[in-house]
Steps between C-alpha positions, in 0.01 A plus 500: 500500500852361521741550217679200357820707506678502835573857601810535714446707814639852487825542690496864615871569507619307199211582269412854599833651606756326278457754220448803724715803407614539863726274704317258729642268764287247690628433854391234748468516880877461540557797268641275232444577134293215360426656161599799289341633184688566177575865578648411841701207362651721235573792736658293778638225272302232685529133413147367556637150546674609822181620668392507776787694652546788743424852381862611547634197316267562208537878467833576677318797655479515880286814489213300353498287815460821700206596276336166567559517874371856524170378357408840354260453206696741280846649512819581316848367559849500355649182360860502616633227273347646184511865607140546391185634667181293510144566607350210697146383570410208728168314469377167638586201286255246355542266799500574874837623626630593155595851392527650155771761466459724197800712397537780246837652411466878545867592457451688173188670633686630804787614276257691278345660807844609621591638158172691483547646847856602420391648170236718665743607773771583244259687275384711793863563591590610147197727457510657845807712434387664173147552634636667813728717288212595271286605795774704667589672174135578425459646849805717437343631179182586688711732714551724193883476490728729303508440122843336523383256766174442315689373197714273716193357673327444167804313370493285811132416440577392144793285615300315764206453264737352242638259761151378586415471132805280443395270783150467355634440147740232624225328698271506196772343287562233764129419508496465121809277506364279776168459320681333210289691246780705344575422138851382412638672191793289382761641267862422410769749600869530575559471873820703487315794347243483779781506759651809339164678514449411865843616612396856415255485793800554725693815566769559237764493775397152615739229377313226315642178361294318237588145396282325245579254221518668161180482294303333780141519376207386710125486446285619789294801610757778468319773701435266793858374510628857466290619795605204717868559422461875541364450852799277585744759365332781693508285811872431456570873468303584815678252723863531393759779530488759217849416374452123500451297182165350405534189286236392248570161351338235282605146422353197331473216752414139413128544571449877512612845401629650823508875563654654811527844657772527762579783741782549749292625788469357853310193380188337642488239776376160376186508718375792287570350157151362441311782669661787305258415217196563721303821466630780725764275657813689596817356645578833669179677593697792642602614151302804379255454215713706265797268558331163517185540291166350596596134502291426190763484225624149573145368541412640158817352350414156640153498345625642171762227471252229595251630243753437221580151626818576693609497860684753715705467816787659690817377663824633643756612242859385507728747678209694649179656382177347378398352166147468362448239232238432235482168318298476179426161342714397204185530285565874513838451332484556123861565407847536659 
């Protein structure tokens, strides 16, 4: 039985692939792009009215031509113009001689894989030394040493166990922060008073300069901000000469309350500025653990600041040294 309603024939590309969550390009025998779905048009900024056109003209990516010529059903390539990585899949098109090229951006996936691999490698690196020390010290105790040496070995065991415990505790806190499940306990407090408390973390002989507007009161999670700032202050003390001044400063900017911790150490090269907030990342891996820490403090500070709605970054300080900055939204400002 025929229906009185005319049913339009299904057009495979337009009707089935237009809304697909992956990029799709339909190419003819001459390797020209004759159609592109919504995802591809958006990704490559394609004007559908200018199709058909050559693959290079449409995408500005010569490597995609190489993918097409290679004819491999699946592969992965780098987009030079966009500096992205894509996974490709080639299948026959709806008409003879046509090819459908499916593309998926895997840049973030590859980045996550690299971060995971580096994390595992760094974790192994950080744990190997204390584990080796624990084993050697335990073997020394098995040799029934003199009472004086036995006490020294026991103290060494406790020290290395404490180091490993600190790594585990820091990693647990990072996991909690990254999960986004931590409660934010907002309270109002005087920022200058917090600065004065934090300066006592440093050796009494260390010069410290505190600059903060009088009666600057903010409303945020005080313990989280205190820990983030404390990590920055400890970091400044580790990487600057003992007699140099550490500056802790706060100011009210047009759209934020800005807090900075500045040292007068050797500074950090710009290519490291973003990565210093990664877990276990160290600018100078040759520094001993006791001098440079585990490379977790700045990562914890970043997530603490983000959890209270702020942002954190670093830049070169005027006249040498490095400065770490925290910007809290003006909503945190209650009084000046």
